[in-house]
C-alpha positions as CSV (number, residue, x, y, z in Angstrom):
1,M,89.6,94.6,89.6
2,L,89.0,91.4,91.7
3,G,86.1,89.3,90.8
4,T,84.1,86.9,92.9
5,P,86.3,83.8,92.0
6,E,89.5,85.6,92.9
7,I,88.1,86.8,96.3
8,I,86.9,83.2,97.1
9,L,90.3,81.8,96.2
10,I,92.1,84.4,98.4
11,A,89.7,83.6,101.3
12,I,90.3,79.9,101.0
13,V,94.1,80.4,100.9
14,V,93.9,82.6,104.0
15,L,91.7,80.1,105.8
16,L,94.1,77.3,105.0
17,F,97.2,79.3,105.9
18,F,96.0,80.8,109.2
19,G,93.3,78.4,110.3
20,A,89.7,79.2,111.4
21,K,90.6,80.0,115.0
22,K,93.2,82.6,114.2
23,I,91.2,84.7,111.6
24,P,89.0,86.6,114.2
25,E,92.2,87.6,116.1
26,L,93.8,88.8,113.0
27,M,90.7,90.8,112.0
28,K,90.5,92.3,115.5
29,G,94.1,93.4,115.3
30,L,93.6,94.8,111.8
31,G,90.6,96.8,113.0
32,K,92.5,98.3,115.9
33,G,95.3,99.2,113.6
34,V,93.1,101.0,111.2
35,K,91.3,102.8,114.0
36,S,94.7,103.9,115.4
37,F,95.8,105.1,112.0
38,K,92.6,107.1,111.4
39,D,92.9,108.7,114.9
40,G,96.5,109.6,114.2
41,M,95.6,111.1,110.8
42,N,92.9,113.2,112.5
43,G,95.2,114.4,115.3
44,I,93.3,112.7,118.1
45,G,95.4,112.1,121.2
46,D,98.2,114.4,120.1
47,E,97.5,117.2,122.6
48,P,95.7,117.4,125.9
49,K,92.1,118.6,125.8
50,D,92.4,121.1,128.6
51,D,94.8,122.4,131.3
52,A,93.0,120.5,134.0
53,A,94.7,117.3,132.9
54,A,98.2,118.7,133.5
55,P,100.0,117.7,136.7
56,Y,100.0,120.2,139.5
57,N,103.4,121.4,140.6
58,K,103.6,122.6,144.2
59,D,106.6,124.8,143.6
60,E,104.7,127.1,141.2
61,S,102.0,127.9,143.8
62,K,104.3,130.1,146.0
């Protein structure tokens, strides 16, 4: 298990490696990735919600 000194050391290394301006962009990308992964695990976005979203084909209306 990580203690407080280890977490502080990791944060300092990340700050030195990426710089202070790049960290918010990295966290934003990480958050989007996690949200996308959770949505994929729950099956959101895999199938259309209703038939109204399907495109209308003129040939089938005859």
